[in-house]
KEKE-3310 file (N, C-alpha, C; in steps of 0.2 Angstrom, whole numbers, plus 5000, padded with zeros to 4 digits):
npx = (5066:5066:5074:5063:5053:5060:5067:5060:5048:5042:5045:5031:5016:5008:5012:5023:5038:5043:5059:5073:5084:5086:5077:5068:5070:5065:5053:5052:5054:5043:5032:5032:5028:5016:5013:5016:5002:4991:4990:4990:4978:4968:4970:4964:4949:4947:4949:4938:4926:4925:4922:4913:4902:4903:4913:4907:4910:4923:4921:4920:4931:4942:4945:4945:4958:4966:4964:4965:4981:4989:4984:4984:4997:4994:4983:4990:5002:4992:4988:5003:5004:4994:4995:5008:5008:5019:5028:5027:5016:5000:4988:4976:4967:4973:4985:4990:4987:4997:5008:5008:5007:5020:5028:5024:5031:5042:5043:5044:5054:5065:5062:5063:5066:5062:5072:5076:5083:5090:5103:5118:5127:5127)
npy = (3936:3943:3940:3928:3936:3943:3933:3919:3920:3924:3915:3906:3905:3919:3929:3942:3951:3967:3975:3977:3971:3978:3984:3975:3972:3984:3982:3967:3974:3981:3973:3965:3973:3973:3964:3963:3970:3964:3954:3958:3964:3953:3947:3955:3957:3943:3943:3952:3946:3935:3940:3949:3939:3929:3918:3909:3912:3904:3894:3893:3900:3894:3882:3889:3896:3886:3878:3885:3896:3900:3908:3924:3927:3928:3937:3948:3947:3951:3965:3972:3969:3978:3990:3991:3993:3995:3987:3976:3961:3955:3942:3936:3927:3915:3915:3921:3915:3904:3911:3917:3902:3899:3912:3910:3898:3903:3912:3904:3896:3905:3910:3914:3902:3895:3891:3872:3864:3866:3873:3865:3868:3871)
npz = (5319:5309:5298:5295:5289:5279:5272:5274:5274:5261:5253:5254:5246:5240:5249:5249:5252:5251:5249:5261:5271:5282:5282:5285:5298:5304:5301:5308:5322:5325:5318:5333:5341:5338:5340:5353:5356:5353:5358:5374:5371:5368:5382:5390:5387:5387:5401:5404:5399:5405:5419:5419:5415:5427:5425:5417:5405:5403:5398:5383:5383:5386:5377:5365:5366:5369:5355:5347:5349:5341:5331:5335:5330:5317:5315:5320:5312:5296:5302:5300:5288:5285:5290:5283:5269:5256:5261:5266:5256:5259:5251:5256:5266:5269:5264:5276:5287:5286:5284:5298:5305:5303:5310:5322:5327:5324:5334:5346:5345:5348:5356:5375:5386:5401:5415:5417:5426:5439:5447:5451:5458:5472)
capx = (5058:5070:5077:5059:5051:5065:5067:5056:5039:5042:5043:5025:5012:5003:5015:5029:5040:5047:5063:5079:5087:5085:5068:5065:5074:5061:5045:5051:5052:5034:5026:5034:5025:5008:5010:5010:4997:4985:4991:4987:4969:4964:4968:4959:4943:4942:4945:4929:4923:4926:4921:4904:4899:4904:4917:4905:4914:4929:4918:4922:4935:4947:4945:4946:4963:4971:4964:4970:4986:4993:4977:4988:5003:4991:4980:4997:5005:4989:4987:5006:5003:4990:5002:5016:5007:5025:5036:5023:5009:4999:4985:4972:4968:4978:4993:4993:4988:5004:5013:5007:5010:5027:5030:5023:5038:5051:5043:5044:5060:5070:5061:5066:5062:5063:5078:5072:5087:5093:5109:5121:5133:5124)
capy = (3939:3948:3934:3926:3943:3943:3924:3911:3922:3927:3907:3905:3908:3923:3935:3944:3957:3972:3978:3975:3966:3984:3986:3969:3975:3990:3977:3964:3978:3984:3965:3962:3979:3974:3954:3963:3973:3959:3950:3963:3966:3946:3946:3962:3955:3937:3945:3955:3942:3932:3943:3950:3931:3925:3913:3905:3911:3902:3887:3895:3905:3890:3879:3894:3900:3879:3879:3895:3902:3903:3914:3930:3929:3929:3942:3954:3950:3954:3968:3974:3967:3983:3998:3995:3989:3996:3982:3968:3962:3947:3941:3934:3925:3909:3915:3926:3908:3899:3914:3916:3899:3901:3916:3908:3892:3907:3914:3897:3893:3910:3913:3912:3895:3894:3887:3867:3860:3869:3874:3859:3872:3871)
capz = (5315:5303:5293:5293:5286:5273:5268:5274:5273:5253:5250:5254:5243:5242:5254:5248:5255:5245:5255:5262:5277:5287:5282:5288:5304:5306:5302:5313:5328:5322:5321:5341:5347:5336:5344:5361:5359:5353:5364:5377:5369:5369:5387:5392:5382:5389:5408:5403:5395:5412:5425:5417:5414:5432:5426:5413:5397:5403:5396:5379:5381:5385:5372:5361:5368:5366:5349:5342:5351:5334:5327:5337:5325:5311:5316:5320:5304:5294:5305:5297:5281:5281:5290:5281:5263:5255:5261:5266:5256:5259:5249:5258:5274:5269:5266:5283:5293:5284:5290:5304:5308:5303:5314:5330:5326:5325:5341:5351:5346:5348:5363:5380:5389:5407:5417:5419:5430:5444:5448:5456:5462:5481)
cpx = (5064:5070:5070:5055:5055:5066:5062:5050:5038:5042:5035:5021:5006:5006:5021:5032:5046:5051:5070:5080:5084:5078:5064:5064:5067:5054:5044:5049:5046:5030:5028:5030:5018:5005:5010:5004:4992:4984:4987:4978:4967:4966:4965:4951:4941:4943:4938:4925:4919:4921:4914:4902:4900:4908:4914:4907:4919:4927:4921:4927:4944:4949:4949:4955:4968:4970:4967:4975:4991:4990:4982:4994:4999:4987:4986:5000:4997:4988:4994:5007:4997:4993:5007:5013:5013:5029:5030:5015:5008:4991:4980:4974:4973:4984:4995:4991:4993:5008:5012:5007:5020:5032:5028:5029:5044:5051:5046:5051:5066:5068:5063:5061:5066:5070:5072:5075:5088:5100:5113:5127:5132:5128)
cpy = (3941:3946:3931:3930:3943:3936:3920:3916:3921:3921:3906:3910:3914:3931:3934:3952:3961:3977:3976:3973:3971:3986:3980:3968:3976:3983:3973:3967:3979:3978:3963:3968:3975:3966:3957:3966:3968:3953:3950:3963:3959:3945:3948:3960:3948:3939:3950:3952:3937:3933:3946:3942:3926:3919:3910:3907:3906:3893:3887:3896:3900:3885:3883:3896:3892:3876:3883:3899:3902:3907:3922:3931:3931:3936:3950:3954:3951:3962:3974:3975:3977:3988:3997:3990:3991:3989:3976:3966:3954:3945:3935:3931:3920:3910:3917:3922:3905:3902:3918:3912:3898:3907:3914:3903:3899:3909:3908:3895:3899:3913:3911:3909:3897:3889:3879:3864:3865:3869:3868:3861:3873:3865)
cpz = (5310:5295:5292:5290:5278:5269:5269:5272:5265:5250:5250:5249:5243:5247:5252:5250:5250:5252:5256:5267:5284:5288:5286:5297:5308:5306:5305:5321:5328:5324:5328:5344:5344:5340:5352:5362:5358:5358:5371:5378:5368:5378:5392:5393:5387:5397:5408:5402:5405:5418:5424:5417:5420:5432:5420:5406:5397:5398:5387:5376:5382:5381:5365:5363:5366:5358:5344:5343:5347:5330:5330:5332:5319:5308:5315:5312:5298:5295:5301:5293:5282:5286:5285:5273:5259:5255:5263:5263:5257:5255:5251:5266:5275:5269:5273:5289:5293:5287:5296:5310:5309:5309:5323:5330:5328:5332:5347:5351:5346:5354:5369:5385:5398:5410:5422:5426:5435:5444:5451:5461:5471:5484)
residu = (MET:ALA:PHE:ALA:LEU:ASP:ILE:VAL:LEU:PRO:MET:LEU:PRO:GLY:ILE:SER:PHE:HIS:GLY:ASN:PHE:LEU:HIS:ALA:ILE:GLY:ALA:ALA:ALA:PHE:PHE:THR:ILE:ILE:ILE:TRP:LEU:VAL:GLU:VAL:ALA:ALA:VAL:PHE:VAL:SER:THR:LEU:LEU:THR:ILE:SER:THR:PHE:GLY:LEU:ALA:LEU:LEU:PHE:ILE:VAL:PRO:ILE:TRP:ILE:MET:GLY:PHE:PHE:LEU:LEU:PRO:VAL:LEU:ALA:LEU:LYS:MET:LEU:ALA:GLY:LEU:LEU:PRO:GLY:TYR:LEU:THR:ILE:HIS:GLY:TRP:LEU:PRO:ALA:LEU:TRP:GLY:GLY:LEU:VAL:MET:PHE:LEU:VAL:GLY:VAL:VAL:THR:GLY:GLU:HIS:PRO:LYS:VAL:TYR:ALA:SER:LYS:ASP:LYS)
# end
C-alpha cells in the first residue's frame, strides 16, 4: 500500500503525494484503518436497512454491493486526502475513482487468500 501511495498513485493525473516513503508507510497504515471503518459502517448501514425493511432492502443492496465493490476504497482515499491534506492531494472524484481502483487491485493482489487445496500429508 505504501508503494502504491508513494509511486503508483502520483502517476495518475489529479493525484499527488507530498512526502517520503516513511510518510507513505504512515499514510498506508492510516488508509488501512479508514478502509476498515468505512467497511464496518457500510455493513452496519446495510444491516440496519435490511432489518428495518424486513429484507426488502436486499433487492437494492445486493446489486449495489456487486456493482460498486470498489467504491469503498474510493471513499477511503478521499477521506485520507481530506484528513492528510499536506501529504495527499486528490483533485476531484474521477482521479479518486481511478486511485481507489488501484488501491482495490493492490489489496486484492496483496491480500490474504484462503487455502484452496487440502494438504496431502494425511
